[in-house]
PDB file as gemmi writes it, atoms N, CA and C in Angstrom:
CRYST1    1.000    1.000    1.000  90.00  90.00  90.00 P 1                      
ATOM      1  N   HIS A   1      13.523  -7.379  -9.643  1.00  0.00           N  
ATOM      2  CA  HIS A   1      13.180  -9.147  -9.925  1.00  0.00           C  
ATOM      3  C   HIS A   1      12.002  -9.066  -9.742  1.00  0.00           C  
ATOM      4  N   ASP A   2      11.232 -10.132 -10.828  1.00  0.00           N  
ATOM      5  CA  ASP A   2      10.091 -10.568 -11.262  1.00  0.00           C  
ATOM      6  C   ASP A   2       9.014 -10.262  -9.983  1.00  0.00           C  
ATOM      7  N   ASP A   3       9.390 -11.094  -8.319  1.00  0.00           N  
ATOM      8  CA  ASP A   3       9.059 -10.820  -6.980  1.00  0.00           C  
ATOM      9  C   ASP A   3       8.331  -9.668  -6.257  1.00  0.00           C  
ATOM     10  N   SER A   4       9.375  -8.733  -7.170  1.00  0.00           N  
ATOM     11  CA  SER A   4       8.671  -7.452  -6.550  1.00  0.00           C  
ATOM     12  C   SER A   4       7.586  -7.156  -6.881  1.00  0.00           C  
ATOM     13  N   TYR A   5       7.783  -7.304  -8.562  1.00  0.00           N  
ATOM     14  CA  TYR A   5       6.905  -6.608  -8.920  1.00  0.00           C  
ATOM     15  C   TYR A   5       5.259  -7.281  -8.568  1.00  0.00           C  
ATOM     16  N   LEU A   6       5.596  -8.526  -8.138  1.00  0.00           N  
ATOM     17  CA  LEU A   6       4.258  -9.628  -7.789  1.00  0.00           C  
ATOM     18  C   LEU A   6       3.293  -8.840  -7.138  1.00  0.00           C  
ATOM     19  N   LEU A   7       4.704  -8.779  -5.752  1.00  0.00           N  
ATOM     20  CA  LEU A   7       3.826  -8.374  -4.005  1.00  0.00           C  
ATOM     21  C   LEU A   7       4.015  -6.614  -4.764  1.00  0.00           C  
ATOM     22  N   GLY A   8       4.291  -5.342  -5.441  1.00  0.00           N  
ATOM     23  CA  GLY A   8       4.087  -4.531  -5.132  1.00  0.00           C  
ATOM     24  C   GLY A   8       2.326  -5.080  -6.185  1.00  0.00           C  
ATOM     25  N   HIS A   9       1.491  -5.637  -7.297  1.00  0.00           N  
ATOM     26  CA  HIS A   9       0.582  -5.724  -7.455  1.00  0.00           C  
ATOM     27  C   HIS A   9       0.589  -5.760  -6.702  1.00  0.00           C  
ATOM     28  N   LEU A  10       0.571  -7.389  -5.232  1.00  0.00           N  
ATOM     29  CA  LEU A  10      -0.438  -7.726  -4.255  1.00  0.00           C  
ATOM     30  C   LEU A  10      -0.525  -5.919  -3.253  1.00  0.00           C  
ATOM     31  N   PHE A  11       0.361  -5.708  -3.307  1.00  0.00           N  
ATOM     32  CA  PHE A  11      -0.068  -4.225  -1.902  1.00  0.00           C  
ATOM     33  C   PHE A  11      -1.025  -3.232  -2.940  1.00  0.00           C  
ATOM     34  N   PHE A  12      -1.021  -3.114  -3.963  1.00  0.00           N  
ATOM     35  CA  PHE A  12      -2.161  -2.643  -5.146  1.00  0.00           C  
ATOM     36  C   PHE A  12      -3.235  -3.175  -4.526  1.00  0.00           C  
ATOM     37  N   GLU A  13      -3.130  -4.575  -5.078  1.00  0.00           N  
ATOM     38  CA  GLU A  13      -4.904  -5.100  -4.799  1.00  0.00           C  
ATOM     39  C   GLU A  13      -5.341  -4.528  -3.867  1.00  0.00           C  
ATOM     40  N   TYR A  14      -4.331  -4.874  -2.756  1.00  0.00           N  
ATOM     41  CA  TYR A  14      -4.899  -4.468  -1.189  1.00  0.00           C  
ATOM     42  C   TYR A  14      -5.483  -3.414  -0.873  1.00  0.00           C  
ATOM     43  N   LEU A  15      -4.670  -2.639  -0.914  1.00  0.00           N  
ATOM     44  CA  LEU A  15      -5.343  -1.142  -0.686  1.00  0.00           C  
ATOM     45  C   LEU A  15      -6.238  -0.849  -1.343  1.00  0.00           C  
ATOM     46  N   VAL A  16      -6.076  -0.464  -3.331  1.00  0.00           N  
ATOM     47  CA  VAL A  16      -7.045  -0.639  -3.886  1.00  0.00           C  
ATOM     48  C   VAL A  16      -8.784  -1.538  -3.598  1.00  0.00           C  
ATOM     49  N   GLY A  17      -8.808  -2.594  -2.828  1.00  0.00           N  
ATOM     50  CA  GLY A  17     -10.225  -3.643  -2.212  1.00  0.00           C  
ATOM     51  C   GLY A  17     -10.167  -3.255  -1.270  1.00  0.00           C  
ATOM     52  N   GLU A  18      -9.115  -2.506  -0.482  1.00  0.00           N  
ATOM     53  CA  GLU A  18     -10.371  -2.444   0.781  1.00  0.00           C  
ATOM     54  C   GLU A  18     -10.421  -0.985   1.453  1.00  0.00           C  
ATOM     55  N   TYR A  19      -9.838   0.155   0.708  1.00  0.00           N  
ATOM     56  CA  TYR A  19     -10.187   1.284   1.012  1.00  0.00           C  
ATOM     57  C   TYR A  19     -10.468   2.290  -1.280  1.00  0.00           C  
ATOM     58  N   GLY A  20     -10.636   1.474  -1.847  1.00  0.00           N  
ATOM     59  CA  GLY A  20     -10.992   2.308  -3.112  1.00  0.00           C  
ATOM     60  C   GLY A  20     -10.125   2.662  -3.915  1.00  0.00           C  
ATOM     61  N   PHE A  21     -10.362   2.784  -5.141  1.00  0.00           N  
ATOM     62  CA  PHE A  21      -8.875   3.299  -6.099  1.00  0.00           C  
ATOM     63  C   PHE A  21      -8.676   4.586  -5.895  1.00  0.00           C  
ATOM     64  N   ASP A  22      -9.604   5.959  -5.274  1.00  0.00           N  
ATOM     65  CA  ASP A  22      -9.651   6.917  -5.224  1.00  0.00           C  
ATOM     66  C   ASP A  22      -8.640   7.023  -4.264  1.00  0.00           C  
ATOM     67  N   LYS A  23      -8.602   6.374  -3.087  1.00  0.00           N  
ATOM     68  CA  LYS A  23      -7.310   6.629  -1.739  1.00  0.00           C  
ATOM     69  C   LYS A  23      -5.950   6.341  -2.781  1.00  0.00           C  
ATOM     70  N   TYR A  24      -5.691   5.724  -3.499  1.00  0.00           N  
ATOM     71  CA  TYR A  24      -4.366   4.699  -3.780  1.00  0.00           C  
ATOM     72  C   TYR A  24      -4.201   5.567  -4.802  1.00  0.00           C  
ATOM     73  N   SER A  25      -5.128   6.329  -5.927  1.00  0.00           N  
ATOM     74  CA  SER A  25      -4.635   7.631  -7.069  1.00  0.00           C  
ATOM     75  C   SER A  25      -4.202   8.510  -5.979  1.00  0.00           C  
ATOM     76  N   GLU A  26      -5.002   9.170  -4.541  1.00  0.00           N  
ATOM     77  CA  GLU A  26      -4.350   9.816  -3.904  1.00  0.00           C  
ATOM     78  C   GLU A  26      -2.676  10.573  -3.543  1.00  0.00           C  
ATOM     79  N   LEU A  27      -2.504   9.051  -3.392  1.00  0.00           N  
ATOM     80  CA  LEU A  27      -1.190   8.727  -2.300  1.00  0.00           C  
ATOM     81  C   LEU A  27      -0.796   9.224  -3.521  1.00  0.00           C  
ATOM     82  N   LEU A  28      -0.398   8.924  -4.895  1.00  0.00           N  
ATOM     83  CA  LEU A  28       0.329   8.317  -5.761  1.00  0.00           C  
ATOM     84  C   LEU A  28       0.364   9.942  -6.514  1.00  0.00           C  
ATOM     85  N   LYS A  29      -0.439  10.296  -6.182  1.00  0.00           N  
ATOM     86  CA  LYS A  29      -1.017  11.803  -7.204  1.00  0.00           C  
ATOM     87  C   LYS A  29      -0.299  12.762  -5.975  1.00  0.00           C  
ATOM     88  N   SER A  30      -0.633  12.990  -4.069  1.00  0.00           N  
ATOM     89  CA  SER A  30       0.470  13.410  -3.755  1.00  0.00           C  
ATOM     90  C   SER A  30       1.208  13.490  -3.667  1.00  0.00           C  
ATOM     91  N   HIS A  31       2.002  12.421  -3.775  1.00  0.00           N  
ATOM     92  CA  HIS A  31       3.795  12.135  -3.766  1.00  0.00           C  
ATOM     93  C   HIS A  31       4.452  13.630  -4.269  1.00  0.00           C  
ATOM     94  N   ASN A  32       5.196  14.062  -3.916  1.00  0.00           N  
ATOM     95  CA  ASN A  32       5.681  14.922  -4.079  1.00  0.00           C  
ATOM     96  C   ASN A  32       7.316  15.401  -3.323  1.00  0.00           C  
ATOM     97  N   ARG A  33       7.869  16.514  -3.571  1.00  0.00           N  
ATOM     98  CA  ARG A  33       9.684  16.973  -2.857  1.00  0.00           C  
ATOM     99  C   ARG A  33       9.260  17.754  -1.342  1.00  0.00           C  
ATOM    100  N   ASP A  34       7.711  17.209  -1.311  1.00  0.00           N  
ATOM    101  CA  ASP A  34       7.508  18.556   0.101  1.00  0.00           C  
ATOM    102  C   ASP A  34       7.157  17.818   0.962  1.00  0.00           C  
ATOM    103  N   ALA A  35       6.342  16.387   0.793  1.00  0.00           N  
ATOM    104  CA  ALA A  35       6.390  15.711   1.868  1.00  0.00           C  
ATOM    105  C   ALA A  35       6.936  14.347   1.570  1.00  0.00           C  
ATOM    106  N   THR A  36       6.865  13.437   2.626  1.00  0.00           N  
ATOM    107  CA  THR A  36       7.407  12.132   2.826  1.00  0.00           C  
ATOM    108  C   THR A  36       6.155  11.286   2.279  1.00  0.00           C  
ATOM    109  N   PHE A  37       6.869   9.867   1.880  1.00  0.00           N  
ATOM    110  CA  PHE A  37       5.583   8.845   1.697  1.00  0.00           C  
ATOM    111  C   PHE A  37       4.861   8.760   2.982  1.00  0.00           C  
ATOM    112  N   ARG A  38       5.621   8.953   4.283  1.00  0.00           N  
ATOM    113  CA  ARG A  38       5.128   8.623   5.407  1.00  0.00           C  
ATOM    114  C   ARG A  38       3.877   9.800   5.729  1.00  0.00           C  
ATOM    115  N   ASP A  39       3.810  10.937   5.467  1.00  0.00           N  
ATOM    116  CA  ASP A  39       3.943  12.009   5.487  1.00  0.00           C  
ATOM    117  C   ASP A  39       2.181  11.354   4.811  1.00  0.00           C  
ATOM    118  N   ILE A  40       2.108  11.270   3.541  1.00  0.00           N  
ATOM    119  CA  ILE A  40       0.964  10.825   2.339  1.00  0.00           C  
ATOM    120  C   ILE A  40       0.344  10.796   3.084  1.00  0.00           C  
ATOM    121  N   PHE A  41       0.942   9.095   3.627  1.00  0.00           N  
ATOM    122  CA  PHE A  41      -0.239   7.630   3.664  1.00  0.00           C  
ATOM    123  C   PHE A  41      -0.674   8.332   4.763  1.00  0.00           C  
ATOM    124  N   LEU A  42      -0.392   8.972   5.589  1.00  0.00           N  
ATOM    125  CA  LEU A  42      -0.679   9.078   6.971  1.00  0.00           C  
ATOM    126  C   LEU A  42      -2.422   9.941   6.245  1.00  0.00           C  
ATOM    127  N   LYS A  43      -1.675  11.002   5.836  1.00  0.00           N  
ATOM    128  CA  LYS A  43      -2.934  11.855   5.814  1.00  0.00           C  
ATOM    129  C   LYS A  43      -3.904  11.236   4.113  1.00  0.00           C  
ATOM    130  N   VAL A  44      -3.973  10.214   3.284  1.00  0.00           N  
ATOM    131  CA  VAL A  44      -4.593   9.897   3.000  1.00  0.00           C  
ATOM    132  C   VAL A  44      -5.736   8.028   3.341  1.00  0.00           C  
ATOM    133  N   TYR A  45      -4.762   7.898   4.040  1.00  0.00           N  
ATOM    134  CA  TYR A  45      -5.157   6.453   4.726  1.00  0.00           C  
ATOM    135  C   TYR A  45      -5.259   6.387   6.656  1.00  0.00           C  
ATOM    136  N   GLY A  46      -5.214   7.403   6.531  1.00  0.00           N  
ATOM    137  CA  GLY A  46      -5.293   8.082   8.549  1.00  0.00           C  
ATOM    138  C   GLY A  46      -4.953   6.977   9.760  1.00  0.00           C  
ATOM    139  N   ILE A  47      -3.762   5.944   8.864  1.00  0.00           N  
ATOM    140  CA  ILE A  47      -2.556   5.513   9.548  1.00  0.00           C  
ATOM    141  C   ILE A  47      -1.589   5.513   9.402  1.00  0.00           C  
ATOM    142  N   THR A  48      -0.863   5.436   9.779  1.00  0.00           N  
ATOM    143  CA  THR A  48       0.879   5.868  10.012  1.00  0.00           C  
ATOM    144  C   THR A  48       1.576   4.586   9.496  1.00  0.00           C  
ATOM    145  N   TRP A  49       1.853   4.488   8.950  1.00  0.00           N  
ATOM    146  CA  TRP A  49       2.808   3.576   7.956  1.00  0.00           C  
ATOM    147  C   TRP A  49       3.475   3.150   8.832  1.00  0.00           C  
ATOM    148  N   LYS A  50       3.608   3.071  10.136  1.00  0.00           N  
ATOM    149  CA  LYS A  50       4.696   2.151  10.947  1.00  0.00           C  
ATOM    150  C   LYS A  50       3.870   1.136  11.398  1.00  0.00           C  
ATOM    151  N   GLU A  51       1.929   1.552  11.350  1.00  0.00           N  
ATOM    152  CA  GLU A  51       1.215   1.049  12.016  1.00  0.00           C  
ATOM    153  C   GLU A  51       0.683  -0.169  11.155  1.00  0.00           C  
ATOM    154  N   ALA A  52       0.745   1.217   9.635  1.00  0.00           N  
ATOM    155  CA  ALA A  52       0.648  -0.619   8.505  1.00  0.00           C  
ATOM    156  C   ALA A  52       1.286  -1.305   7.470  1.00  0.00           C  
ATOM    157  N   SER A  53       2.563  -0.766   8.542  1.00  0.00           N  
ATOM    158  CA  SER A  53       3.201  -1.893   7.580  1.00  0.00           C  
ATOM    159  C   SER A  53       3.205  -3.532   7.881  1.00  0.00           C  
ATOM    160  N   PRO A  54       2.835  -3.907   9.424  1.00  0.00           N  
ATOM    161  CA  PRO A  54       3.145  -5.125   9.617  1.00  0.00           C  
ATOM    162  C   PRO A  54       1.324  -5.115   9.319  1.00  0.00           C  
ATOM    163  N   ILE A  55       0.350  -4.411   9.014  1.00  0.00           N  
ATOM    164  CA  ILE A  55      -1.019  -5.124   8.492  1.00  0.00           C  
ATOM    165  C   ILE A  55      -0.255  -5.331   7.186  1.00  0.00           C  
ATOM    166  N   LEU A  56      -0.387  -5.055   6.191  1.00  0.00           N  
ATOM    167  CA  LEU A  56      -0.086  -5.018   4.881  1.00  0.00           C  
ATOM    168  C   LEU A  56       0.916  -6.288   4.988  1.00  0.00           C  
ATOM    169  N   ALA A  57       2.303  -6.370   5.133  1.00  0.00           N  
ATOM    170  CA  ALA A  57       2.745  -7.563   5.322  1.00  0.00           C  
ATOM    171  C   ALA A  57       2.095  -8.813   5.861  1.00  0.00           C  
ATOM    172  N   ARG A  58       1.383  -8.572   6.698  1.00  0.00           N  
ATOM    173  CA  ARG A  58       0.046  -9.698   6.657  1.00  0.00           C  
ATOM    174  C   ARG A  58      -0.104 -10.613   5.596  1.00  0.00           C  
ATOM    175  N   THR A  59      -1.254  -9.173   5.634  1.00  0.00           N  
ATOM    176  CA  THR A  59      -1.924  -9.605   4.440  1.00  0.00           C  
ATOM    177  C   THR A  59      -1.652  -9.980   3.171  1.00  0.00           C  
ATOM    178  N   VAL A  60      -0.652  -9.213   2.037  1.00  0.00           N  
ATOM    179  CA  VAL A  60       0.072  -9.645   1.153  1.00  0.00           C  
ATOM    180  C   VAL A  60       0.520 -10.621   1.387  1.00  0.00           C  
ATOM    181  N   SER A  61       1.345 -11.058   2.502  1.00  0.00           N  
ATOM    182  CA  SER A  61       1.421 -12.614   2.677  1.00  0.00           C  
ATOM    183  C   SER A  61       1.111 -13.380   2.840  1.00  0.00           C  
ATOM    184  N   ARG A  62      -0.129 -13.376   3.170  1.00  0.00           N  
ATOM    185  CA  ARG A  62      -1.272 -14.389   3.200  1.00  0.00           C  
ATOM    186  C   ARG A  62      -1.637 -14.055   1.649  1.00  0.00           C  
ATOM    187  N   MET A  63      -2.000 -13.254   0.621  1.00  0.00           N  
ATOM    188  CA  MET A  63      -2.281 -13.067  -0.737  1.00  0.00           C  
ATOM    189  C   MET A  63      -1.821 -14.336  -1.218  1.00  0.00           C  
ATOM    190  N   PHE A  64       0.233 -14.050  -1.002  1.00  0.00           N  
ATOM    191  CA  PHE A  64       0.866 -14.394  -1.618  1.00  0.00           C  
ATOM    192  C   PHE A  64       0.531 -16.197  -1.976  1.00  0.00           C  
ATOM    193  N   LEU A  65       0.869 -16.322   0.131  1.00  0.00           N  
ATOM    194  CA  LEU A  65       0.758 -17.457  -0.138  1.00  0.00           C  
ATOM    195  C   LEU A  65      -0.051 -18.691  -0.523  1.00  0.00           C  
ATOM    196  N   GLU A  66      -1.804 -17.870  -0.849  1.00  0.00           N  
ATOM    197  CA  GLU A  66      -3.374 -18.405  -1.729  1.00  0.00           C  
ATOM    198  C   GLU A  66      -2.773 -18.877  -2.241  1.00  0.00           C  
ATOM    199  N   ARG A  67      -2.104 -17.830  -3.354  1.00  0.00           N  
ATOM    200  CA  ARG A  67      -2.328 -17.879  -4.878  1.00  0.00           C  
ATOM    201  C   ARG A  67      -1.276 -18.437  -5.225  1.00  0.00           C  
ATOM    202  N   TYR A  68       0.121 -18.721  -4.581  1.00  0.00           N  
ATOM    203  CA  TYR A  68       1.725 -19.345  -5.403  1.00  0.00           C  
ATOM    204  C   TYR A  68       1.644 -19.891  -4.787  1.00  0.00           C  
TER     205      TYR A  68                                                      
END                                                                             
């Protein structure tokens, strides 16, 4: 669905803006079968997905509402 791409873009935009492209790139490169997304997210960003997801949800929602 088109909204999924938009939300994915806003998620990407926030992470890159907040932490830099290198961290996002590391997240993508590290994703493999030996570790879960949650483990990699913690390693790269230093915060658990459980802690980060409400922050990301609020931020991406705000970004969406401001632009669209």
